[in-house]
C-alpha positions in Angstrom: 0.0 0.0 0.0 1.1 3.5 -0.7 2.0 5.6 2.4 -0.3 8.4 1.3 -3.2 6.0 1.2 -2.5 4.7 4.7 -2.2 8.2 6.1 -5.5 9.2 4.5 -7.2 6.0 5.7 -6.1 6.6 9.3 -7.2 10.2 9.2 -10.6 9.2 7.9 -11.0 6.4 10.5 -10.0 8.9 13.3 -12.5 11.4 12.1 -15.3 8.9 12.0 -14.5 7.5 15.5 -14.3 10.9 17.0 -17.8 11.7 15.6 -19.3 8.4 16.8 -20.0 9.7 20.3 -21.6 12.9 19.2 -25.3 13.5 18.6 -28.4 15.4 19.5 -31.5 14.2 21.1 -34.8 15.8 22.0 -35.8 15.6 25.7 -39.3 16.4 26.7 -40.1 16.3 30.4 -43.6 16.6 31.9 -44.7 18.9 34.7 -46.1 16.3 37.1 -48.7 18.7 38.4 -50.2 19.2 34.9 -51.6 15.7 34.5 -53.3 13.0 36.4 -51.4 10.3 34.5 -48.6 8.6 36.4 -46.2 8.8 33.4 -47.5 10.1 30.0 -43.9 9.9 28.6 -42.3 6.7 27.8 -44.5 4.1 29.5 -43.0 1.1 27.7 -40.1 0.2 25.3 -41.1 3.1 23.0 -39.6 5.5 25.5 -39.9 8.7 23.5 -43.7 8.2 22.7 -46.0 10.7 24.4 -49.4 9.2 25.3 -52.4 11.3 26.2 -56.2 10.9 26.2 -58.4 13.1 24.1 -59.0 16.3 26.1 -55.9 16.0 28.2 -53.5 18.9 28.8 -49.8 18.5 29.6 -47.2 21.1 30.4 -43.8 20.1 29.1 -40.3 21.4 29.0 -38.4 20.7 25.8 -34.7 20.7 25.4 -32.1 19.5 22.9 -29.2 17.6 24.4 -26.0 17.7 22.4 -23.7 14.8 23.5 -20.0 15.1 22.9 -17.1 12.9 23.9 -16.1 15.3 26.7 -19.7 15.7 28.0 -23.0 17.2 27.0 -24.8 20.5 26.7 -28.5 21.4 26.5 -30.3 24.1 24.6 -33.9 25.2 25.2 -36.3 24.6 22.4 -37.9 27.7 21.0 -40.6 26.2 18.8 -42.5 23.0 19.3 -45.2 22.0 16.7 -47.3 19.0 15.8 -47.4 17.8 12.2 -51.2 17.4 12.5 -52.8 20.2 14.5 -56.2 18.4 14.4 -54.7 15.8 16.8 -52.5 18.0 19.1 -52.4 21.7 19.7 -49.2 23.1 21.2 -48.9 26.6 22.8 -45.7 28.2 24.2 -45.7 29.5 27.7 -42.1 30.6 28.0 -38.7 29.3 29.2 -38.9 26.3 26.8 -42.2 25.3 28.3 -45.3 24.4 26.3 -48.9 23.3 26.8 -49.7 20.2 24.8 -53.5 19.8 24.3 -54.8 16.5 23.0 -57.6 17.4 20.7 -58.6 14.1 18.9 -57.5 10.5 18.7 -54.7 9.7 16.4 -50.9 9.8 16.0 -48.6 12.6 14.8 -45.1 13.9 15.2 -43.9 16.8 17.3 -41.0 18.8 15.8 -38.6 20.9 17.9 -36.9 23.9 16.5 -34.1 26.2 17.6 -33.3 29.3 15.5 -35.7 28.1 12.9 -33.8 24.8 12.4 -35.5 21.5 13.1 -33.4 19.8 15.8 -35.5 16.8 17.0 -38.8 15.0 16.8 -40.9 12.7 19.0 -44.1 10.8 18.3 -47.3 11.5 20.2 -50.4 9.2 20.4 -53.8 10.5 21.5 -56.3 7.9 22.6 -59.9 7.8 23.6 -60.6 8.8 27.2 -60.5 5.7 29.4 -59.1 3.6 26.6 -55.8 2.8 28.5 -55.2 -0.9 28.0 -52.1 -2.5 29.6 -50.5 1.0 29.8 -51.0 1.7 26.2 -53.6 4.1 24.7 -56.0 2.3 22.4 -56.4 4.8 19.6 -59.1 3.2 17.5 -61.3 1.8 20.3 -60.3 -1.9 19.7 -58.6 -3.7 22.5 -55.1 -4.7 21.5 -54.2 -8.4 21.6 -50.8 -9.9 22.3 
């Protein structure tokens, strides 16, 4: 092998491994006083799924965490919006806090923005009131089977 090729290969490998530990993630935390649910966020293996019943309100704080090799930093989300506003309505209340109002049963995606750039997403599922089955909202009124 040519020495220049080896040097380029090692530099490329070093660059890729140094980036492997970096990344951004959206973190949404619920104000426990804003809901009667024990844990509307991440009740099962799908830990980033938000679950609400139709008519529920939830106050959340949204941040983007940027993980680096040396540590991590967080940034407050400025804009939080649902893809389908007929399922979920989101209103800002300041300091990276938002009111999430479940309007109708269904599923949609919430998108977080900082300085106009999308920085993270999370799914949200709105179920029928009282349709909680085995800790999972039953969106269409049919009891899930295992």
